[in-house]
Structures are given as C-alpha cells and as structure tokens.
VMD Tcl script that draws the C-alpha trace (Angstrom):
set ca {
  {9.86 -34.63 -1.00}
  {10.88 -37.57 -3.10}
  {14.02 -37.07 -5.16}
  {13.54 -37.85 -8.85}
  {16.08 -38.49 -11.57}
  {16.17 -36.00 -14.44}
  {14.29 -38.51 -16.63}
  {11.58 -39.02 -14.01}
  {11.24 -35.25 -13.56}
  {10.91 -34.84 -17.33}
  {8.14 -37.45 -17.47}
  {6.21 -35.88 -14.59}
  {6.52 -32.48 -16.26}
  {5.26 -33.94 -19.54}
  {2.12 -35.27 -17.83}
  {1.53 -31.88 -16.20}
  {2.05 -30.09 -19.53}
  {-0.42 -32.39 -21.27}
  {-3.02 -31.70 -18.60}
  {-2.44 -27.94 -18.93}
  {-2.85 -28.14 -22.71}
  {-6.31 -29.58 -22.03}
  {-6.98 -26.70 -19.60}
  {-6.86 -29.04 -16.62}
  {-5.10 -27.77 -13.52}
  {-3.24 -30.19 -11.30}
  {-3.71 -30.25 -7.53}
  {-0.87 -30.57 -5.05}
  {-2.11 -34.07 -4.20}
  {-2.18 -35.08 -7.87}
  {1.39 -33.79 -8.26}
  {2.45 -35.74 -5.17}
  {0.82 -38.87 -6.63}
  {2.65 -38.42 -9.94}
  {5.99 -38.04 -8.15}
  {5.38 -41.11 -5.98}
  {4.36 -43.10 -9.05}
  {7.37 -41.95 -11.10}
  {9.78 -42.74 -8.27}
  {8.35 -46.21 -7.74}
  {7.38 -45.35 -4.19}
  {3.75 -46.28 -4.96}
  {1.95 -48.22 -7.65}
  {-1.02 -47.06 -9.66}
  {-3.15 -49.57 -7.77}
  {-2.09 -48.11 -4.41}
  {-2.90 -44.57 -5.51}
  {-6.31 -45.63 -6.86}
  {-7.10 -47.39 -3.59}
  {-6.15 -44.28 -1.60}
  {-8.41 -42.12 -3.76}
  {-11.27 -44.60 -3.43}
  {-10.90 -44.64 0.38}
  {-10.84 -40.83 0.44}
  {-14.13 -40.57 -1.43}
  {-15.96 -43.63 -0.12}
  {-18.21 -42.81 2.79}
  {-18.72 -46.14 4.50}
}
mol new
graphics top color blue
foreach p $ca { graphics top sphere $p radius 0.5 }
foreach p [lrange $ca 0 end-1] q [lrange $ca 1 end] { graphics top cylinder $p $q radius 0.2 }
display resetview
C-alpha cells in the first residue's frame, strides 16, 4: 500500500466523507485510485484511461 503524508490522508478521507454524505459507498478500487492520485503515483488521466479500458469491450 502506498504511504501517504498526514495531509494526503486527510484529503483522501475528506473525499470519502463527502461521498458518504451523498449516500455513495466507495469501492476498494476507488479507494486505491484516490490513494494513488493523492500520492502522485498516477494522474487523473491515467486512472480515467484504466477505467475506460476496463469497461470498453473491443
């Protein structure tokens, strides 16, 4: 698992809390994506491309 700074952890937790307020549960994959994004390991564009590949049946 990617190690986050306290500030990065706070930001990820804030996103999760906002989703929960809207009654939206977060999947393990979505949590992993948030952590990788917060840590700088992946960009938003990379994550979007991965999701598109996962759901594109070509």
